C-alpha positions in Angstrom: -11.4 -2.3 19.8 -13.5 -0.3 22.0 -16.9 1.0 21.2 -20.2 1.4 22.8 -22.1 -1.5 21.9 -25.5 0.0 22.8 -24.9 2.7 20.5 -23.9 0.2 17.8 -27.2 -1.5 18.2 -29.1 1.9 17.8 -27.1 2.6 14.7 -27.9 -0.9 13.3 -31.6 -0.4 13.9 -31.8 2.8 12.2 -29.9 1.6 9.1 -31.8 -1.7 9.1 -33.4 -2.4 5.6 -31.0 -0.1 3.6 -28.6 -2.8 2.8 -26.0 -1.5 5.2 -23.4 -3.8 6.5 -21.1 -3.5 9.6 -17.6 -4.5 9.6 -14.9 -4.2 12.3 -12.1 -1.9 10.9 -10.6 1.6 11.4 -10.2 0.6 15.2 -14.0 0.3 15.6 -17.2 -0.8 13.9 -17.6 0.7 10.4 -21.1 0.7 8.9 -20.9 0.4 4.9 -23.3 0.9 2.1 -21.9 -0.8 -1.1 -18.6 -0.9 0.5 -18.5 2.9 1.1 -18.2 3.9 4.8 -21.1 5.9 6.2 -20.1 6.1 9.9 -17.4 4.5 12.2 -17.9 4.0 15.7 -15.0 3.8 17.9 -13.7 4.7 21.5 -13.5 8.5 20.7 -17.1 8.9 19.3 -18.7 8.7 16.1 -16.9 9.5 12.8 -19.6 10.6 10.3 -19.1 10.9 6.7 -20.7 14.2 5.5 -18.6 15.1 2.5 -16.3 18.0 1.6 -19.3 20.2 0.9 -20.9 19.3 4.2 -18.1 20.1 6.6 -19.0 23.7 7.5 -22.5 22.9 8.2 -21.7 19.7 10.2 -19.0 21.5 12.4 -21.7 23.9 13.4 -23.5 21.3 15.2 -23.3 20.5 18.9 -20.9 17.9 19.6 -19.1 18.0 16.3 -15.4 18.7 15.6 -13.1 17.9 12.7 -11.9 14.4 12.5 -8.1 14.3 13.0 -5.9 11.4 11.9 -2.1 11.5 12.1 -2.2 15.1 13.0 -4.3 16.2 10.0 -8.1 16.9 9.7 -9.7 14.4 7.3 -11.6 16.1 4.6 -15.4 15.2 4.6 -15.3 13.4 8.0 -16.4 14.8 11.4 -16.1 13.4 14.8 -19.3 13.6 17.2 -19.3 13.0 20.9 -21.3 10.2 22.0 -23.0 12.4 24.8 -24.7 14.5 22.0 -26.1 11.7 20.2 -29.8 11.6 21.5 -32.2 10.0 19.2 -33.0 12.9 17.1 -29.3 13.9 16.8 -28.3 10.4 15.9 -30.9 10.4 13.2 -29.7 13.6 11.8 -26.2 12.3 11.5 -27.0 9.1 9.9 -29.2 11.0 7.4 -26.3 13.4 6.4 -24.0 10.4 6.0 -26.6 8.4 4.1 -27.2 11.6 1.7 -23.5 11.8 1.0 -22.7 8.2 0.4 -25.8 7.1 -1.5 -24.5 9.4 -4.3 -21.3 7.5 -4.5 -20.8 4.6 -6.8 -20.3 1.3 -5.6 -16.7 0.4 -4.7 -15.2 -2.2 -6.7 -13.9 -5.0 -4.7 -10.3 -5.8 -5.1 -9.4 -9.3 -6.0 -5.9 -10.8 -5.9 -5.0 -13.4 -8.7 -3.8 -16.6 -7.3 -0.3 -17.7 -8.7 
């Protein structure tokens, strides 16, 4: 699981106080709010959740391209090159993810019954 720890710290600082948690998953570090993923930091860059309606605008920004998994674009997610994430750009991407995710209902945690 390789990701930029300095960028992880920058993201953590910006999301502090919002009730966001970080969890190692999806081959990197995922930041979640109410168990809904906001962004995921891994070796290829920063996956940002912008929602289906935010795709066109997001893809028009510097350093962004569709996030592709198993050969198919993932609807509602973009991949942003780390080199394009100066402070202003990082703030903007995190705000975009926050604006989408804050409207989602909290995820219900799955529980497994003991037998």
